[in-house]
C-alpha positions as CSV (number, residue, x, y, z in Angstrom):
1,X,-79.9,3.7,-42.3
2,X,-82.1,2.0,-39.7
3,X,-79.6,3.0,-37.0
4,X,-79.7,6.6,-38.1
5,X,-83.6,6.5,-38.1
6,X,-83.5,5.1,-34.6
7,X,-81.4,7.9,-33.4
8,X,-83.6,10.4,-35.2
9,X,-86.7,8.9,-33.5
10,X,-84.9,9.0,-30.1
11,X,-84.0,12.6,-30.6
12,X,-87.5,13.6,-31.6
13,X,-88.9,11.7,-28.6
14,X,-86.5,13.6,-26.2
15,X,-87.6,16.9,-27.7
16,X,-91.3,16.0,-27.3
17,X,-90.7,15.2,-23.6
18,X,-88.8,18.5,-23.0
19,X,-91.6,20.4,-24.7
20,X,-94.3,18.7,-22.7
21,X,-92.5,19.1,-19.5
22,X,-91.8,22.9,-20.0
23,X,-94.3,24.2,-22.5
24,X,-94.2,27.7,-20.9
25,X,-90.5,28.1,-21.7
26,X,-91.3,27.7,-25.4
27,X,-94.6,29.6,-25.4
28,X,-93.5,33.0,-24.2
29,X,-94.1,32.5,-20.5
30,X,-94.8,35.6,-18.4
31,X,-92.0,36.9,-16.2
32,X,-92.8,36.3,-12.5
33,X,-92.3,39.2,-10.2
34,X,-92.5,38.6,-6.4
35,X,-93.8,41.5,-4.4
36,X,-94.1,41.9,-0.6
37,X,-96.6,44.6,0.2
38,X,-98.0,46.3,3.3
39,X,-101.4,44.8,4.2
40,X,-103.8,47.5,3.1
41,X,-107.4,46.5,2.4
42,X,-107.6,43.8,-0.2
43,X,-109.6,45.9,-2.7
44,X,-107.0,48.7,-2.6
45,X,-104.1,46.3,-3.2
46,X,-106.0,44.7,-6.0
47,X,-106.7,48.0,-7.7
48,X,-103.0,49.0,-7.4
49,X,-101.6,45.9,-9.0
50,X,-104.5,45.4,-11.5
51,X,-103.2,48.7,-12.9
52,X,-99.7,47.4,-13.0
53,X,-100.8,44.2,-14.8
54,X,-102.7,46.2,-17.3
55,X,-99.6,48.3,-18.1
56,X,-97.3,45.2,-18.2
57,X,-99.3,42.3,-19.5
58,X,-96.1,40.2,-19.9
59,X,-95.5,40.2,-16.2
60,X,-97.0,37.7,-13.7
61,X,-97.3,39.6,-10.4
62,X,-97.2,37.5,-7.3
63,X,-98.3,39.9,-4.6
64,X,-98.2,38.9,-0.9
65,X,-99.6,41.4,1.6
66,X,-98.7,41.3,5.3
67,X,-100.2,43.4,8.2
68,X,-98.2,46.2,9.7
69,X,-97.1,44.1,12.7
70,X,-95.8,41.3,10.4
71,X,-94.2,42.9,7.4
72,X,-91.1,44.3,9.0
73,X,-90.1,41.0,10.7
74,X,-90.8,39.1,7.5
75,X,-88.6,41.4,5.5
76,X,-85.8,41.0,8.1
77,X,-85.9,37.2,7.4
78,X,-86.3,37.4,3.7
79,X,-83.8,40.1,2.9
80,X,-81.4,38.6,5.4
81,X,-81.3,35.5,3.2
82,X,-79.6,37.8,0.6
83,X,-81.2,36.2,-2.4
84,X,-83.2,37.5,-5.2
85,X,-86.6,37.5,-3.4
86,X,-88.7,39.5,-3.1
87,X,-88.1,41.6,-6.2
88,X,-90.0,44.6,-4.9
89,X,-91.2,45.4,-1.4
90,X,-92.8,48.0,0.7
91,X,-90.4,50.0,2.8
92,X,-91.5,51.8,6.0
93,X,-89.8,55.2,5.3
94,X,-87.5,55.4,8.3
95,X,-86.2,51.9,7.7
96,X,-84.6,53.1,4.5
97,X,-81.2,53.8,6.2
98,X,-81.3,50.4,7.8
99,X,-81.9,48.6,4.5
100,X,-79.5,50.7,2.6
101,X,-76.6,50.2,4.9
102,X,-77.0,46.4,4.7
103,X,-77.2,46.4,0.9
104,X,-80.9,45.6,0.5
105,X,-81.9,48.5,-1.8
106,X,-81.1,49.5,-5.3
107,X,-80.4,53.2,-5.5
108,X,-83.5,55.0,-6.4
109,X,-82.3,58.4,-7.6
110,X,-80.9,57.3,-11.0
111,X,-84.1,55.3,-11.7
112,X,-86.4,58.4,-11.2
113,X,-84.0,60.7,-13.1
114,X,-85.7,64.1,-14.0
115,X,-88.9,63.1,-12.2
116,X,-87.1,63.7,-8.9
117,X,-87.8,67.4,-9.1
118,X,-91.6,66.7,-8.8
119,X,-91.4,65.0,-5.4
120,X,-91.8,66.9,-2.1
121,X,-88.7,67.6,-0.1
122,X,-90.1,65.7,2.9
123,X,-90.7,62.6,0.9
124,X,-87.2,62.7,-0.6
125,X,-85.7,63.3,2.8
126,X,-87.4,60.2,4.2
127,X,-85.9,58.0,1.5
128,X,-82.4,59.5,1.6
129,X,-79.4,58.1,3.5
130,X,-75.8,59.5,3.2
131,X,-76.8,61.9,0.5
132,X,-78.4,59.3,-1.8
133,X,-82.1,58.4,-2.4
134,X,-82.5,54.7,-1.8
135,X,-86.3,54.1,-1.5
136,X,-89.0,55.4,-3.9
137,X,-91.5,57.8,-2.3
138,X,-95.0,56.4,-2.7
139,X,-97.1,57.6,0.2
140,X,-96.8,60.1,3.0
141,X,-99.1,60.8,5.9
142,X,-100.6,63.2,8.4
143,X,-102.6,62.6,11.5
144,X,-105.9,64.2,12.4
145,X,-108.3,64.3,15.3
146,X,-111.4,62.4,14.1
147,X,-114.5,62.8,16.2
148,X,-117.9,61.2,16.4
149,X,-120.4,64.0,15.9
150,X,-123.3,62.2,17.6
151,X,-121.4,61.0,20.6
152,X,-120.1,64.5,21.3
153,X,-123.5,66.0,20.9
154,X,-125.0,63.5,23.3
155,X,-122.3,64.3,25.9
156,X,-122.7,68.0,25.5
157,X,-119.2,68.4,24.2
158,X,-118.5,71.1,21.6
159,X,-116.3,69.8,18.8
160,X,-112.7,70.9,18.4
161,X,-112.2,73.8,16.0
162,X,-111.0,73.4,12.4
163,X,-108.6,76.3,12.7
164,X,-105.1,75.1,13.2
165,X,-104.3,78.3,15.2
166,X,-107.0,77.2,17.7
167,X,-106.2,73.5,17.8
168,X,-107.0,71.7,21.0
169,X,-104.3,70.7,23.5
170,X,-103.9,67.1,24.6
171,X,-105.2,68.2,27.9
172,X,-108.4,69.5,26.3
173,X,-108.8,66.3,24.3
174,X,-108.4,64.1,27.4
175,X,-110.9,66.3,29.3
176,X,-113.5,66.0,26.5
177,X,-112.7,62.3,26.2
178,X,-113.6,61.8,29.9
179,X,-116.9,63.4,29.3
180,X,-117.8,61.3,26.3
181,X,-116.6,58.0,27.7
182,X,-119.4,55.7,28.9
183,X,-118.0,52.3,30.2
184,X,-121.5,50.9,30.8
185,X,-122.2,51.3,27.0
186,X,-118.7,50.3,25.9
187,X,-117.9,53.8,24.8
188,X,-114.2,55.0,25.0
189,X,-113.1,58.6,25.1
190,X,-109.9,58.6,23.0
191,X,-108.5,55.9,20.8
192,X,-105.0,56.4,19.2
193,X,-104.7,54.5,16.0
194,X,-101.1,53.4,16.3
195,X,-100.9,53.7,20.1
196,X,-97.7,51.8,20.7
197,X,-95.7,52.8,17.6
198,X,-93.2,55.6,17.5
199,X,-94.8,56.9,14.3
200,X,-97.6,58.5,16.3
201,X,-96.4,58.7,19.8
202,X,-93.1,60.5,19.3
203,X,-95.1,63.6,18.4
204,X,-96.2,63.8,22.1
205,X,-92.7,64.3,23.7
206,X,-91.7,66.4,20.6
207,X,-94.5,68.7,21.4
208,X,-93.0,69.3,24.8
209,X,-89.6,70.1,23.2
210,X,-88.0,66.7,23.6
211,X,-85.4,65.3,21.1
212,X,-86.0,61.7,20.5
213,X,-82.5,60.7,19.3
214,X,-79.1,62.2,18.9
215,X,-78.3,64.1,15.7
216,X,-76.1,61.3,14.4
217,X,-78.9,58.8,15.0
218,X,-76.7,56.6,17.2
219,X,-77.6,57.5,20.8
220,X,-81.0,57.5,22.7
221,X,-79.8,57.7,26.3
222,X,-80.5,61.2,27.6
223,X,-83.2,61.6,25.0
224,X,-85.8,58.9,25.6
225,X,-85.5,59.3,29.3
226,X,-85.2,63.2,29.3
227,X,-87.7,65.1,31.5
228,X,-89.9,66.4,28.7
229,X,-90.0,62.9,27.1
230,X,-91.0,61.3,30.5
231,X,-93.6,64.0,31.2
232,X,-95.3,63.4,27.8
233,X,-95.4,59.7,28.3
234,X,-96.7,60.0,31.8
235,X,-99.6,61.9,30.3
236,X,-100.0,59.2,27.7
237,X,-100.1,56.5,30.4
238,X,-102.9,58.3,32.2
239,X,-105.2,57.7,29.2
240,X,-105.0,54.0,29.9
241,X,-104.4,53.7,33.6
242,X,-105.8,56.7,35.5
243,X,-108.6,58.0,33.4
244,X,-109.2,54.7,31.6
245,X,-110.6,56.4,28.5
246,X,-108.4,54.5,26.0
247,X,-108.3,50.7,25.4
248,X,-105.0,48.9,26.2
249,X,-103.2,46.8,23.6
250,X,-105.3,47.4,20.5
251,X,-103.6,47.5,17.1
252,X,-104.4,49.9,14.3
253,X,-107.0,47.8,12.6
254,X,-108.9,47.3,15.9
255,X,-108.6,51.0,16.7
256,X,-110.1,51.9,13.4
257,X,-113.0,49.5,13.9
258,X,-113.7,50.9,17.4
259,X,-114.2,54.3,15.9
260,X,-116.0,53.0,12.8
261,X,-118.5,51.2,15.0
262,X,-119.3,54.3,17.0
263,X,-117.5,53.1,20.2
264,X,-115.3,56.1,20.8
265,X,-115.7,59.9,20.9
266,X,-112.3,60.7,19.5
267,X,-109.9,58.9,17.2
268,X,-106.4,60.2,16.6
269,X,-105.6,58.6,13.3
270,X,-104.0,59.0,9.9
271,X,-105.4,60.6,6.8
272,X,-105.0,57.1,5.2
273,X,-108.0,56.0,7.3
274,X,-110.4,58.7,6.0
275,X,-111.5,56.9,2.8
276,X,-111.8,53.6,4.6
277,X,-114.1,55.1,7.2
278,X,-116.2,56.7,4.5
279,X,-116.5,53.5,2.5
280,X,-116.7,50.9,5.2
281,X,-118.8,52.7,7.8
282,X,-121.4,54.5,5.8
283,X,-123.7,55.3,8.8
284,X,-120.8,56.9,10.9
285,X,-121.3,60.6,11.4
286,X,-117.8,62.0,11.9
287,X,-115.7,65.0,11.2
288,X,-112.0,66.0,11.6
289,X,-110.0,68.6,13.4
290,X,-106.2,69.3,13.7
291,X,-103.9,67.1,15.7
292,X,-103.5,68.1,19.4
293,X,-100.4,69.5,21.1
294,X,-99.4,70.0,24.8
295,X,-100.3,73.3,26.5
296,X,-97.1,75.4,26.7
297,X,-95.5,73.3,24.0
298,X,-95.5,73.5,20.2
299,X,-97.7,71.7,17.6
300,X,-95.9,68.6,16.2
301,X,-97.6,66.1,13.9
302,X,-96.5,62.7,12.6
303,X,-95.6,62.3,9.0
304,X,-93.8,59.9,6.6
305,X,-95.1,56.6,5.3
306,X,-94.5,53.8,2.9
307,X,-91.9,53.9,0.2
308,X,-91.0,51.2,-2.4
309,X,-87.7,49.3,-2.5
310,X,-86.1,47.2,-5.3
311,X,-84.0,44.3,-4.2
312,X,-80.6,44.8,-5.8
313,X,-80.2,41.0,-6.0
314,X,-83.4,40.6,-8.1
315,X,-83.1,38.7,-11.3
316,X,-85.6,41.1,-12.9
317,X,-84.1,44.5,-12.2
318,X,-85.3,46.1,-15.4
319,X,-88.9,44.9,-14.9
320,X,-88.7,46.1,-11.3
321,X,-87.6,49.6,-12.3
322,X,-90.3,49.8,-14.9
323,X,-93.0,48.8,-12.3
324,X,-91.7,51.4,-9.8
325,X,-91.5,54.2,-12.4
326,X,-95.1,53.4,-13.3
327,X,-96.2,53.3,-9.6
328,X,-94.6,56.8,-9.1
329,X,-95.9,58.3,-12.3
330,X,-98.4,61.2,-12.0
331,X,-101.4,59.3,-13.5
332,X,-101.0,56.4,-11.0
333,X,-100.2,58.8,-8.1
334,X,-103.5,60.6,-8.8
335,X,-105.4,57.3,-8.9
336,X,-103.6,56.1,-5.7
337,X,-104.6,59.3,-3.9
338,X,-108.2,58.8,-4.9
339,X,-108.0,55.2,-3.8
340,X,-106.3,55.5,-0.4
341,X,-106.2,59.2,0.6
342,X,-102.6,59.5,1.5
343,X,-101.3,63.1,1.1
344,X,-99.4,63.0,-2.3
345,X,-95.6,62.8,-2.4
346,X,-95.5,64.7,-5.6
347,X,-96.1,68.4,-6.1
348,X,-97.6,67.7,-9.5
349,X,-100.5,65.8,-8.0
350,X,-101.5,68.7,-5.8
351,X,-101.4,70.9,-8.8
352,X,-103.6,68.4,-10.8
353,X,-106.4,68.4,-8.2
354,X,-106.9,72.0,-7.0
355,X,-110.6,71.5,-6.2
356,X,-109.9,68.5,-4.0
357,X,-107.1,70.2,-2.0
358,X,-109.2,73.3,-1.4
359,X,-111.4,71.2,0.9
360,X,-111.1,72.1,4.6
361,X,-109.6,68.8,5.7
362,X,-106.9,69.0,3.0
363,X,-106.2,72.6,4.0
364,X,-105.4,71.3,7.5
365,X,-103.2,68.6,6.1
366,X,-101.3,70.9,3.8
367,X,-100.8,73.3,6.7
368,X,-99.4,70.5,8.9
369,X,-97.1,69.2,6.2
370,X,-95.7,72.6,5.7
371,X,-95.5,73.7,9.3
372,X,-95.8,71.0,12.0
373,X,-94.9,67.7,10.5
374,X,-91.9,65.9,11.9
375,X,-90.8,62.5,10.4
376,X,-89.3,59.7,12.5
377,X,-85.6,60.0,13.2
378,X,-83.1,58.9,10.6
379,X,-80.8,56.1,11.9
380,X,-79.4,52.9,10.4
381,X,-80.8,51.3,13.6
382,X,-84.4,52.4,13.3
383,X,-85.7,48.9,13.3
384,X,-84.1,48.2,16.7
385,X,-85.1,51.6,18.0
386,X,-88.7,51.0,17.0
387,X,-88.9,47.4,18.3
388,X,-87.6,48.3,21.7
389,X,-89.5,51.5,22.1
390,X,-92.7,49.8,20.9
391,X,-92.3,47.1,23.7
392,X,-91.7,49.9,26.2
393,X,-94.9,51.7,25.2
394,X,-96.9,48.5,25.5
395,X,-95.6,48.0,29.0
396,X,-96.3,51.6,29.9
397,X,-99.9,51.3,28.7
398,X,-100.3,48.5,31.2
399,X,-99.0,50.5,34.1
400,X,-95.2,50.1,33.9
401,X,-93.1,52.7,35.6
402,X,-92.6,55.3,33.0
403,X,-89.1,56.7,33.7
404,X,-87.6,53.3,34.6
405,X,-89.1,51.7,31.5
406,X,-87.9,54.5,29.2
407,X,-84.4,54.5,30.8
408,X,-84.1,50.7,30.2
409,X,-85.3,51.1,26.6
410,X,-82.7,53.8,26.0
411,X,-80.0,51.5,27.3
412,X,-81.2,48.6,25.2
413,X,-81.4,50.7,22.1
414,X,-77.9,52.1,22.5
415,X,-76.5,48.6,22.9
416,X,-78.1,47.8,19.5
417,X,-77.0,51.1,17.9
418,X,-73.4,50.5,18.9
419,X,-72.9,48.1,16.0
420,X,-73.5,50.9,13.5
421,X,-70.7,53.1,14.9
422,X,-67.6,53.4,12.8
């Protein structure tokens, strides 16, 4: 009997140790979800995921936010490990094909089901590869010409018109920028928000009629170094080297700050910056006008933005799908629009806020989305395309020979794209 009691006491002791070592496992621990998100302002990210936590109190959200310049390289490393982390992540729209072809995305279409019909065509196109939707549309974008009312007035420059049919040309914008610029006071003429990224800059050669990649997305030679592409980028270079009205080598956050602090007359930037400017720089007197185009060319504006991806290797696929369905639901999409100001990716959100979208700025945006907006090219090698072209644009800002730099970039890109050919 004593032997049996000894064994009983030993068994109870083992159970006590197990319970003390892992109390959460026996107390209904929350399921941990790892999320890698684009580095928007902290208060905006907090608002987004506070709402998710309120909807799913049994989930423990571990959200890591990385700046634009860091998130894509970080995802390359983490997804390349081909393990279960992160569970959910921000997808730069044109990278959808690259992630899908390498097995980094759970197919999105079946998750959204009947709600698919409520998304705009452009948003769905951005997340589609080989006829299937792989990334969940969350945000899209448009780019406007912001201007500092006080600086223009002081320089005797009439502001650009609101009417899209009378939009300024790039030539007019540069001319006005030269009049506003005042180096002695640290005032720039024109600052482009994402000045070295294809997202914004491709609209310039496209305005001159250039194609930026072959139809199959696998060849850039003959496109990036074509005459209209070179002409557009030669103009772009003059902003930095000849006229010196644009600052070299600034990222999007610094560009926004330059405008916010009243240090540039014009800021060519995304609609996503509008709410930030209003809330962060309350003394800034600014307005907006349509995106410029080249004289003799056609208006082309950048569009496309962040989608959401679910890692197909996640151990929490159901929870991930529930989160993403919530994030793309109408009530959250309305709240997200009010928070960050991206043009909605759902037709139902436009319908729900008619008074908002009747405002002049949003009339411009809706016109652009329906008439001038061109997304970045679809290719499984977009990451390589962007990385190489980004470096070329940085070099060109600093005075690199335009045609030679673009020609080399095209060769380098094609060498990378070759691995995607069947």
